[in-house]
N, C-alpha and C positions, 0 to 999 in steps of 0.2 A: 435399494442399494445404493450405499452411499457411496459417491463420486471420488474418486480420489484429487488428492492436492499435492503440487510441487514440495511445497515446504516439510512436507510427510519425509523425505530424503534427509534433511538436515535433522529432524530432529530424531531419527533412528538411532543416533549414536550415542544420544542420551537417555535411551530408554532402559538402558540396565546401569547408569550412575546414579549417584545420591542426592544429586542438586533438584531441587523442585523446578518442575518445568511449565513456565509460567507464558500463558498464550493470549497476547492482549491484541487492541484491535477496534474499527469501529462495528458499530451495530451491522447485524444480518451480515456477518461477509464469509460465514460459515464456521464458527469457532465449536459450537457444539458439533457439528459433523467431523471436525477436525478430531475431535477428542471419542468418537466412535471408530475411528480409522486408528488411532492407536491404539483403542480396546482391539482391534480387529489383528491389530501388528503383535500385540502380546500375545495373543490366543496363538498367532500363527509360531510363534516364540517357544512355543509349548507352556505357558501360563496358563495354571487352569482356572475355571473361568468362576469357580467359586473364592480367587484370591482376587478377583477385579471388580472392583464396585464404581458404578458412576452415580455419580450425586447432584442432582441440579437446584441451588439455592433460591429460585424462582417458587420451588414448594415450599411453602411458609411451615410446614412440621419440620422439615428436616433444618430447615434455616434457624427456627426455635430451638431446636435441639443442640446445634453446631455450637449458635451465640452463648448457650451456659455455658461450655468448656470445651478445648480443644479434646480431651481426653475421649466426649461422648463417642467421636468419631471410633474408638476402638472397640464400641459394642457393635460394631457393622461386621467386625472380624469373624472368621468362623475356624481359621488353623490359624494359631497363633508361631505354629514351628517353620510356617514357611514364609516369604516375604509377601506384603499383600499391598497392591495398587488401586490407588485412588483417585478418581478422575472426576474433577470438582468443577462444576459449570457455573459462571456469575457469581465468583469469590467477592465480587466488592460488595456482596448483600450482606456480608457480614460486619456486625458493629467495630470489631478488629480485626481485621485480614492479616495483616502484616504480623500481629502477634500470634493469631492461631497459627501460622505457617512455621513462624521461628519455633515455635514452643514446639512442633511435632517434629519440625527436623531435627534440633538439639537435642529431644530425650528419645527419638525414636528412627532415627537415620539406621539406614539398614534393612530395619524391620518394615518400614512405610516408605513406600515412593508416590511421590504429588505430581500429578499434570492438572493444574487448573488453568479456568480461562475467566480472563476479565476485560471489560471493557476502560475506558480512559479514564472512570470515575475509581478506580483502583487508585489511579495513581495521584487523586485528586484529595486536597485537604487533608494530608497528613497519613493515607489508607497504605501510601507506600514509602516507608521510609529506609534509611542506610542499612537499617538493621538486617535486611535482608542480603548485605552483600557476603558473598562467597558462599552462601546456602541455593543460590538460584540461578538458571539462564531463562534468560529471556527471547519469545519469537514473536513478529508483529504478522500477524495474517492480515492480508491486504485482498481487496476485489479480485477475480478471476484474471490471469495473465491470459494475452490471447490464446495460448497454447492451451491452457485449460478450457476457456471457451469453448475451443474446439471437441476437446475432450467431451466436456458436458453436453454439447449438441451433437455429437460422436457423428461428426462428420466424418466420411470416408476417407476425405483429403488430409487429414491431421498429419499422416506420416511423413507430407513430402517438406514440413516444416523443417524435418532434420536433411532433407538433401540440399548438398551444394548446387544443384542447378534444379529449378523447376520450370517444368513446360508452360509455353505462354498459355494453353487452354485453361491449365491448372492455377497459374497466379493468377488471372483473370477474375477465376472464380472465388479465391483466397481475397482478393481485393473487394469482392462482393461482400463476403463472408465482414470482413475489415469495417466497410463502410457500415454494419449494421452495429458490429461492437462500438464502433464511434457514436453511435446513436444513442442505446441503449445502456453501453458501458459493461462490469462485469461482475456486478451481485449476483450471487449464484442464482436466488429466487428470479431474479429479473432475466437471466440467461434461459432458466428452463422452463418459462411463461412463453406460449406460442403467439398467444394473442397480441399485438400492438398497443389495442387499447387497454389491453390489462396492465401490459408493462407500464404503461406511462400513468397509469391510474396507482401502479403500486410506487413507483417512484416518486408522484407526487406526496404519497402517503408518508415514505419516508423521510422528506425533506420537513414536511410539518413536524413529524416524530421528534427528527433530530432538532428544531427549532423548540418545540414546546417542551419534550423532558431534559433531553442532555444542557441546550444552551442555557434553558431555566435554571438548571441544578447549577450549573458554571457560574449563570451572574446574578444567582440569586433570583431570578424570577425578573429583572428589571429590564424594561425597553423592548421586547420581544422583536417588535415590528420594527426599531430602528437595526436589530440584529438582520434581520430579514432583508432591509435597506442596504446594509454592506456589504452581504452575502451577494446580492443581485450585481453589485458595481465590481466585486471580485471576480464573480463568474463570469464575467461579461468583458472582464479584460484579463482571461487568461493566456500565458506565455507572456505578459505586457510586465512592466515595471510598476513596484507597489510605489505609488508617489502619495505617501500620508497626507501631505498637506491638501494636495489636489483633493482627495477624499473627504475631507475636514472642510474642505469648503463646500464641498457636495451637497454633503448630510447636514452643516450647519452644527457640527459637531466640536467639542474641544480637543485638542491631539491627544490627552492622555486618554479621553472615553473611547476615543476612536482606536488608539493601540490597545486600550484593554478588550475591546471587544471583537480585533482582532486575534488577540492572545486567546479568546475563547475558542474561536474558529479553529486554531492551531494545536490546541488541548484536546477540543475533539475528535483530532484528526481528519477533518473536513476537508482544511487547505494545507497545501505545503508553500514555503518560502525558501526559494532556492538564491543561496547568495551569490556575488560576483566572485572571480578568482582574481587573487591578487598574489603577490610573493609577499605583500607587506600585510599581516593579520590586521593592524592600525587601520590601513583604507581598507580591506575587506568589508570590516564590520562598519564602517560609517556610510556605505555605499548602498546605494536600494537595490533589494532583492527582488526577484520574479514569484509571481503567487502562479499558483494550479489548485485545481481540486483533484481531490484522490479519485474520484469514479467520474468518466464523461457522462453517464447517462445522469447521473445527479446533477452536474453541471447542465445538463440541457434540459432537465425539468426546473431547473432554478431560473432560467432565461427565456424558457417556453416555447424550444426551436427543438425539434424534431425533424428536419429535413433533411435528408438525404446531403452528406459532405461535398457530394459534386456538386450541388447546387448552392454553395454556400461561400460567405466573403470569411466567416472564420474557420474554415476548414485548415488552413495552416496550422492553426492556433490549439485547434483540436486534436491534429496528430501530433503535434510538439506535447501536449498534456497527454496524451496516448503512450509517447516514448519514454517520456520519461516516468511515468508507471511503472514500465517493463524494466528501468534502470533501476529506481528500488529495489523491487523485487531482487535484483538481481547484485547489485553492489553494495546498496544503502544509502538512504538518504543523506547521510553524512560525508559520504563521498560524492556530491554531485553538486557542480557550480554551473555557473555560467560567464563569459566573459565578454568583455565590450571594451576596445580601444579609445584612446583620447581622440582619434578621428569618428568615431562612429561604428568602426567595423565591430561585429558581434559574432559569436559563435555560442549556436544554444545551450549547450553541455560541455562542462566540463570534469570527466571522471578524475578523482585524483583518489589513485594505490598506490602499487610498486612504480607505476608509470604513469604520468600525465596522457590522457588520453582525449581530443578532441571531438566534437561528435556535431555535424550540424544536420539538420532534419529539413527535409523540403516535401510538402505533398503535392508532387507534381510526377507525371511519367515523361522523364527527361530521356531524351532521344539521341544528345550529346554530350559532351564534358561539360560542363556549367564554368563559370568562373570561379576557380580554387583560391583567388590571391588571398582572402581573410584566413583561410586554413592554413594556405603555405607558408605564410609569415609567422603566423601560431606556433607552427611544429618546428619552424626552422629558430626562431627566436628562443622556444623552449627546448630544444634539444630531444622533440619526441621523434618515437620510433615509426609511428602512423596514426593517422589522422581517418573520419569517417564520414562521408556524408550519405545521408540516407534518403531515398526516394521510394515511390511505388514501383519501379520495372526495370532501371538501367542498373547494368552491372559493370562495372570498368575499374579496372587498376591504373591508378595514375603513378608511376613509377617515382617521374622525376618530382613530382610535387610529393609526395610519401603520403597520399592518401587513396582510400579504397572508396569509389562509389558504388554502392552496395543497394540491392530494394529491399525493402522492411522484413522481408521472410527469411532473405538469407541471413541479415541482421541479427535478427532474433536466436537464429541457428549460432550464429559466433558470439552471441552473448553468454550462450549457454558456458563457453569457455571463461569466461569471466568471474563464474560462482566458486 
């Protein structure tokens, strides 16, 4: 049985519209399974099975056929008097995927509905051009959120994530599961694998494949070992400032080459870079960004550390990476910043939407109200309604500081209101 994904609720409103639905994301995050969920949703809406076609372009026969002409797709149709739905997996393997989609949309809109998946390669080297503007809606599929992790594991406690107050005994069990999530991450295949040694082997293969295939494709096959060295540096400094000069000196590479390699990792969705928050855009562009990986399990494989976060000196950075991933799923990476004042006061994340929301993150079991001056000063200066301090166990509303101290599970529940 295919496990449900939260992104499906955002996709549902586009099932009956004409736009091409494009689902992209890193490898092995569940894009094929999501197409199966879309198929099930179409069937539940009364669409006939014979009007739905699932095509995987890793099948060379299908690929060769569709490469000849977009019109070859029409041969699959059994009933031309009704709308037909095509769910095409791995669209990037087509020689001209953009032209393929554009032709079908322009000439068969209303008769054919297209759902396609594609890796970042679809957007590389001219495959994804502006000619699809107005013809498509895009969604980025990410690794499992913590709530999805609990669903995939069929944990009985998963219903507590929607509760305002969680019993301490339940919270402790959830913290244990969270630590497991921080160690092995949210790739579906890894989550569904019980044996920890097999998890590690799968993550090792994942990183190797990324470097051998994806990075080799982007870079033209150059300096895979240097890419690996750079990835190791980035993984070791998650949540830290991205100092290009320092990395250049460590690797003994030119700034231009280092920035090119860094861009390769960004394009492949392996890393995120978060800009600083400033009211002056020119200043914002000129300052250093913070770096994170898209999955904590992949990050731990790169640095070869699968120890429990309770026994690690990088637990705070790992927890911060986790919160970022949850924020990206909810509000989108383009709406997330960090803040650092001239005197060194820092706020981990700034959510910029209709209002500015500062979020501080601490991998601690707080027992009392900590120093909130940094958050309070930012809130006062920027006229914010409220800020958040996320920790493991403690909850308290500090009215005079306009700050809500919240445990991580309550914060995940609050995030639902941000979508």
